[in-house]
C-alpha positions, 0 to 999 in steps of 0.5 A: 239615790238608787234609781236610774241616774244614781245606779248608772253613774255609781256603777261607772265610778265603781269600775275605777281603782281610784274610787270606793263607791257606797250606794244608798237605796231606800225603796229598792234596798233588798232587791239591789242587795240580793240581785244587783242591777242588770245593765242593758246599755247600748254604750257599755253592753250587758253587765251586772252591777252589784254594789259592794257597799250598799245602805238602806239609809244615809244614817247607816252610810254615815256609820262609816264616816263622812265622805269625800264626795256625795252625789245627790241623785234623789228626785228633786221634790222640795214640796215633799222633802229637803234633799239637803237635809237627807244627806246631812249625816254624810257631809263633813268638813272635806266633802264636795256635794254634787247635784245630779238632779233635774230642774232650776234653782235646785242649789239654794237649799244646799247653800243654806245648809252647807255654806262652806261646802263646795257645791257642784251643779252637775247636768247629765245628758243621758237616757236611762231607765230603771225597769224593776232592777234592769237599767236600760241605757242608751248609747251616750252618757255626758256630764257637765259640771261646775262649782256653784258658788262664785267665791269658790271657783278660784279656789285651786283645791276645790277645782282640783277636787272637781277635776279629779272626779271628772277625770275618773268619769272619763276613765270609765267611759263617761264624757265629762267636762268642767265649766266655769258657769254651769247654768247655761248647760242646766237651762240647755237640758231644761229645754227638753225637761221643761217641755216634754215632761209636763206635756206628756202628762197632759197627753196621758201617756204619749212618748216624746216622739209621738208628741213631736210627730203630732202637729198640734202637740209639736206646736205646744212643745215648741212654744213652751221651749221658746219660753224656756230659751228666752227665760234661760238666756235672760237669767244666765246672760249667755247663749246655750251650749247647743248640746245635741245640736239643739239651738232653737225649738225646731231643732229640739223637736227634730232631735226628739223625732230622730231618737230611734227608741220611744222615750217616756218622761220621768214625770209621766212615769211618776204620774202613772205610778201616782207618785209626786212629780218634779213640777216645782223645780221643772215649772214653778221655780222657772215661773218665779224667775220669769215673774221676777224678770218680767218674762211672759211664760203663759204656756209654762203657767198653764202646764203647771196649773194642769199638772198640779191639778192632776197630781192633787187628783190622784193623791186623793185616791 
């Protein structure tokens, strides 16, 4: 994926002498091929990233053979396409797949398609936007990664392979940690993702800060976050790691208000561009878990119903 996440982390990896990076860009292939990305980063400064190995399709990339690592930075849209199918041409016997996607329960399609392939669930804590070839990145980039399959976590070769790419990220300025159980980190990120994304669509274009500063909207955010906290702890059986000091809904909205530049969610941008939204992995999958576990999530269900109707409405235009 040649969007914001794929481009940012692909750029950082390309700076290492230990990694050769190939980037697959579909819709923006010709722009990136000719001009590259202009990077405006509060953390890393201003740069131009022009990938040396860039392909328009995965099948073209597969002509070079299979890969040691495949990073999946596609939008997670299981109702539109199967991300695991899209990468199948470049996955070989020695490939490790890393999922840099948002949402909950995103791993299952990859497990079904590649049962013997080490699957790493990676959670990125980063603010980055691709603005027509300009990567606008904030002052922080962090990755938390973990091997998804429990039976592979004790495999020394698999762990060594994950540790290697984690060290490469650290060497190029990205904070990177490896966890035995990554799911608490995925739920930690979902506190913001699962609340601000759908609420921003309902609000019709508000930034995260504007929502957190409005008393009524802030209450809606915090009540949705409370559902995510309760459900996530029930699913994982563990407390969340508290990244960015977010340990409850109130600290989450305080964190949002402290961000100095306006933040607009990816789901909001997709809705404004009349594109499919990641409502399945951000809302529907957690709701299914809640129903299975008997956890009440009325706010999440209402947000899913409304975002579904909004998307169906503009899809008919």
